[in-house]
N, C-alpha and C positions, 0 to 999 in steps of 0.2 A: 499695646499696639502691635499688630502683625507686621511682618516684613513687607507685605503687599501695600500697607498703608503709608510706608515711608516714601518720601519723594526720591525718585531715582537720581543718580549722580548727574545724568545728562538732561535732567528736566529743565534747568534754566536755559540751556542752549536750545532745546526744543521750543520753549515758550518764546524766546527771542526770535527764532526763525518763523514761528507762526505769526507773531506780531508784524514782522516785515512783510510776509505774504498778504496778510489782511490789509495792511496799510497801502501796499502797492495796488491791491485790488480797489481800494477806495479811491486812490488817486486817479485811476483809470475809469472810475465810475462803473467798475465791473459788477459791483453788488447790485446795481440797478438792472443788470441784464441777467435773466434767469439762467442762461447757459453757463455763464461764469460763476454764478452763485452755486449751482449744482456741482460744478467741478471743484470749486473751493471746498464745499462741504465734504465732497468725496475725498479730497486730498487730506483734509483734517482727519476724517474717519480712517483713512488708510494709515496715517501716522499713529493713530491710537491703536489700531489693530496690530500693527507691527510690534509695538511696545508691549501690548498685552500678551502677544505670543512669545516674544523674546525675553521680556523682563518681568512678566507676571504682574502687570499693572492692576491695581485694585480700584474699587469704586472711589476711594478717597482721593486718588490722584486725579480722576476725571472731575470730581467736585472742585478740587483746587484749580485745575485748568479752566473750568467754567468761570470760577470767581475771578481769576486773573484776566481772562479775555474780556469779561464784562466790565471789569474795572478799567481796562485799557481802552475799550471801545463802548462807552456807555450808551451811545446812540444807535448801536447796531443790535438788532434783535437776532435771536437764534443761537446764542451760546449757552443756553441753560444746560445743566447736567443731562436732562432727558434728551435734549436735541443732540448733544454730543454723542450720546449712546445711539441715537438714530443714525448719526453720521457713520459710526463704526459698523452698525448693522447694514447700512447701504454699501459700505466698502466691502463687507464680507459677501453680500448678496450679488454684487456686480464687480468682480475683481478686474474685469477688462476695461481699462481706461478708455480705449477707443469706443466701446459701446456706450460708456457714460457720456462721452463728448458728442457722439453722433446721434444717439437715440434717446437715452435717458434725459439728457439736457433739454429735450423738446417738450417735456412736461414739467410742471412746477414741483417744488419740494413737497408741497402738501399732497399732491397726487402720489409722489414717491413714497411718502410715509404711510399714506392710506393703503397703498398696494402691499407694503411690507406687513402691515397689520392684518389685512383681510385676505390676502392670497399667498398661501405658503408654498405652493408648487412653482418653481422657477419658470417653467415653460408657460404655464397659465398666466403668470405675472407678466411675462414678456408679451403675451398675446394681448392682454389688456393695455399695456403700454402703447403698442402699435395702434390699437383701436382708439385710444384716447387721442393720439396724434392725428389720426385720419379724420376723426369726427369732431375734434375740438371740444371734448367733454369738459365741463366744469368738474370740480371735485365731487360735488353732491350728485351730479349725473353719473360719474364713475361709480360711486358707492351704490347707486340704484342699479346700475347694470351688473355689478358684481353680485349684489344680493338677489337679483332676479335670475341669476344663472345664465347670463347671455351666452357664455362660451358653450354651454350645453344646448342652447336653443338655436343658435345661428346655423343656417344651412341644413336644418333637420326636416324641413317640409317635404312632403311627397310631391314630386314634380315629374314632368316628362321633358324637361329642358334639354337633356342630352340628345334626345331624338328629334327635337324641333328647332333647336338653335345651334349656330356655329359654336365650336368648342369654347372659344374665348368668351363669347357672350353668355354661354350656358353656365360657365363657372362663376362669372360675376353675378348673374341673375340668381343662381342658387344661394350664394353667400348673402344676397340681399334679403332673402326670406328667412323667417324664424319659425319655430314651432316648439311650444306655443307662443303666441303674442301675449304680453301681460298688460292688461288694462286696469292696473290697480289705482288709477286716478279716477275711475268711475265709481260713484256711489250707487251701485245697482245690485239687486239681488240676483240669484241664479235664474229665476224665471222671468227674464226680460224679453220683451218683444223686439223684433228686428228694427222697427221704426224707432223704438226707444234707444236701442244700442247705437243706431246711426246718429240720432240726435245727440246722444251723449258724446260720441267721438267728435262730432262737429263742434260741440260746445267746448271741448277740450282739444282743439285742433293742434295747438302747440305741443301738448303732451303726446298726442297721437302721432304727430310727425316725428317726434323724438323716438318713440317706440318703433316706428316703421324704419327709421334709420336715415343716414345722410343720403341726399340726392333726390328725395321725393318732393315734388312740387304739386300742391293741391290745385286741381282743375275745377271740380264741381261735384255736387251730390245730386242724386236723382237726375243725372245728366241725360238729356233727351236725345234719342236717335229715332229717325223715321226710316223704316225698312219695309218696302213693298206696300206703302200706303198705311202702315200700322205704326203705332207709337210704342217705343220701348224706353225704359229708364234704367240707367246704370246706378247702382247704389252709391259707389264712390269712384271717381276717376282722377288719376294722378298722372304726372309725367315724370319719368326718372331721368335726371340730367346725365348720369354716367352711362346708363344703359341706352340712352337716346331712344326711348320707347314709351308709349302710353302703358299705364298699369291700371287694369280694371279690378276693383275689389267688390265681390259679391258677399254680403253678410248673411249668415244663417245662424239662427239661435239653437238649432237642433243638431243631430248627428248627420254627417255627410252621407248622401245617397248618390248613386251614379248619375242620376238625371241632372244633377248640378253641373257636372262636367260638360254635358252636351249643351246646356244653356250657356255656359261660359264660352264654349267654342264658337257658338253663334254670335255672342257679343263681340268677341275678338275679331271675327271675320268682318262684322259691320264697322268696327272702329278702324280696322286697317283700310277698308274701302272709303270710309266717309271722313276720317280725321287725319290720317297719317300723311306725311309728305315723303317725297322721294328720298330724303336724307334720314328718315326715321327707320329704326329697326322694327321688327315685328312686335306688335303689342303683346303684353303678358297679362295673364289673368291669375288672380288669387281668390280662391274660394275659402272664406274664413268661417269656420264652423265651431260650434261649442265642443264638439267631439268628432272623432273619426275612427273608422277601422282602417288601419294602414293598408292591409291587403286589398280591401275593396277599393280604396282610393287608387292604389297602383293599377289595378285592373281597369278602373274607369278611365284612367289617363293614357293607357298603353297605346291605343290606336288613334288618339286625338291628333289632329293636324296642327293645332295651335298650342303654343307654350302655356301651360297651366300648372299652378301649384295649389296644393291643398294643405291648409295649416289650421291648427286649433287656436283658441284664445282662452285666457283665464281671467276671471273677474275676482281678483284677490282683494281682500279687505284693505282699504286705505288706512293710514295711521290716524288714530284719534286726533282731533284738532289740538287737544291740550298737549299731546306728545309731539306733534309736528313742530311746535314752537321751540322744542327743546333740542332739536337737531343743531349741532354746532356749525357756526359759520366759519369761514376761513379766518376772520379776525379773532374769533374765539379760540380756534385751534392754535393760532399764532401766540395768543396770550398764554394758553396752556403750556405750549412748548417753552415760552420765555420764563414762566414761573418755575418750571422744572418740577421734580418730584419733591414732595414734602419730606 
C-alpha cells in the first residue's frame, strides 16, 4: 500500500467537520435549494483539493470519504467517488467563491458537470453559464447549444445594424442573430423547396423558437400585407420582446442575391407603416439563405435604410431514432453519479 493510500492523521477531524456541515445544511433544508447545494459541493471540493495539494491525497482516501459520507447520509444522493471528484474539479475550475455564489449557483449541478466535461476553455465555459442563466436552458438544451457551436455562431450574421439602429439596440439586435442557424430537427434533404422549409419550421415551432433564441414571439406565417392595392405575404413574422420590434424572416433555399435585400427593405417599410405602434422600435429583417457570399451581402446592405441581417442555415442530420432514446436524462445522470466508478 502506497503512502497516498493511507488515511491522513487529520482525516477523522475532516470527516467530522463535513458531517456537521452537511447535517446543518439538511436542518436548514438547504439541500433542497440549488444555490446552497452548489456551494456545499464546492466547499467539499475545495477541502479535497487543499488536502490533495498539501498532503498528497490519493484515490483511496476519496473512496473512503465517499463510503463514510454515504453511510452517514444514506438518503442523500451525490456522495459517490465520481461526484466527489467532480466537486474537486469544480473547486479547481472556479476558485473564486464569490463567483460560485453569485453566478455558478444559478445553474444546476448537472449543468455544471456537463460544462466541465464538454467545454475546456474557462472563458467559453463562463459564456455558456451566462447564456444558460439568461435563457433558462435545460441540461439537454445546453448540450445541444454546445455541440452546435453556438458561441461561434452568435452575432456572426452580416448586418447593417450599426448604420440603421441606435448603438444600444444595434448591439442587442446583432447578438440576437446567428450564422448559421442549425435546423437539425428537420428531416429534410438539401434540395428542399422554400414552402417545405417553411412548413417544416412551423411544424417544429418549439424547436424553431429555441434555435431563434429567447425573446421571439411568433405572429404568423404568410402574413398578409396590402400595399398600394396589391397583396404581399411575409414568410414568417415575429415580435421580439426585448428589442420591442417586429422581426420579418424571408426564407430562401438558394444562395443570397442582392435583390433579396431590396425586397426585405420594402417589407420593413410596409410593416413599420402598417403594424408598428409609437412605442415600437424599427422592424428588423432577416434574410435566411442556404448560403451566402459575405462580401456580396455586405455590399447589398450597405446603403439600405432599414435594419437587415443576412444569415445562413444548416440542415444537419438528426439523430437516428434508436440513438435518440439513449441520451441520458437528468435522473439517469444522477444515478450514474451516485453509483460512482466501478
